[in-house]
Phi, psi and omega in degrees: 000135183286164177299323180297316180295322178295319178296319179295321179297317178296319180296319180294324178296322179290319184273350178072357175193166175229132177284113189296329186256017183236064181292329182296312179294322180297316180298323179292318180297323182267354182057046181228157176299146183298324180296320178295322178296323180295318179294318180297318180295321178296320180297313182294328178289317179296326179277002180064018175282337169243122182237138185287147171284166183306325181281348177077003183273335182231153176249130183255128177287140179235168180291155176303324179296317179294321178296318180297320179298317180291322184283316189259348184306308181300318179295320178294324178295318177297319180296317179297321179295319179294320178295322179295319178295319178296318178298320180296319179293320178297318178297321181294318178296317180298319179296320180293318178298317180296321179295315180296321178296327178293341178277348182303315179302323179295315180297312182296322178296317180296320179293323179293323181286338181293125182291336181271135177263010178241135178233127179260122179246120188268327185283127185296319180296322177294321178299313181298318180295320181293318178296313181300317181293317181294315180293321181297332180268006182299142181250327189236310194206140172233123176248127184229135175243112184251092178275169176095008177082220186294148178266152178298138180305323180296320179293322179294317180296325179288323185281329189302306181298324178295315182291322178295323178294319178298314180296325177295335177273359179091012177288134178278132181231127173235132182228134175254128173241164168279157186306326186296339178298336180294339185255013179250114189303310179301319179295319180297319179296318178298312182299317180302320183288317182287327175296318178299332180272356176119359180285159175246134183225133174226163180229153178226159177291322182221136179237152184291336181154182179287142179198135174229126179238123184246119176054024181052029181238330182222135177231147178242126178236151178292139175267100187291345179278346181224115181302125180082356180276173181214153172254123180265122184253129177234000180288125186298315182296317180293320179295320177297323176296317179295322178296316178299319178298317179301313183294325176298317178291319182303317183290338177266351183280166181259131178299140182287122175219140177281170174109160184295327181296315178295321179298319179294322180299313182287330176296317178298318180293323177297318180295321178297321178296321178299317180298319179296318181288328174297319179297332177279356177083018181283150179282161182303318183298320180291318180298313182298321180291319181291328182265359176070030179241162179288155179299323180296315179296318179301313182293327177295316177300316182298315180298317180298316183289324177297321178293319178299315186278333184087025181275151179256351178217161181296315180298317179298323179299318180295316180295314182296321179296319179295318180295327183267007176076025181268355176255174222347322187274347180289147183253339186218108180290348179281352180255113181253123181267000000 
């Protein structure tokens, strides 16, 4: 509020009113320009410090509290109404959550009564929701085997906040990827963030398939009979077998590290795996799928290695590589004996 408006407010308090249509006399009384008086009166009116009498001829000064009530009252009423609506919605959500939580004993009892410890879920959206819910409730450990190479960016974006929250709660996370995931930028960014938060990540040239084990109580395996489906495992003996299988692969996998040296190491291991699969007589399409690499990349590796070895066929390349010590125990495919 300007000094002129403050002076007019004080003058109005002394005189108990202001003649609304007599700016000339008002300006004379205050020894101020008429234009400044008009602006000051407009300011005081907008702030409700001057309020008109019923006849509209005079403006009556009111207390700041009364002015604030008149000025802010409608906005405060709207805010209170919005807060009440928000509280009502929160109560409704809380009631719904409590009701759904009350159904858990029924669900658990039914699962306990079920003689089968395997559940097949065919719908992909249901599978994703079930995995997210189970992982979100994890208390101790999540073991994950991610075959197929790089993960879709959308899946990574969905998983990252959930996984960071788990790591923040002290949940142990170990994840196995195929080597090719190291060369996929979105997957690499995700891995860097979860490792920084405490996760452990290793990679292998070939993995048996997708697998998620939560608290050694629930495991998710792909249902190969239904695209996008999953088999939910709750049998203790089977889960222990899956955990043992995971750890066997984990101990043979390579720790995730950035940089060209690590990239060369996994590239060499991938090439050795290709040579072994060639020796088994597998086709390029099968090899690329098993190693989680594109068919084009697979064929480029094969062509390079055939040229190095001097082989004239893919099968011959695999046999010659084995004879020359270039498969599993060889360290450098660039050295041909």
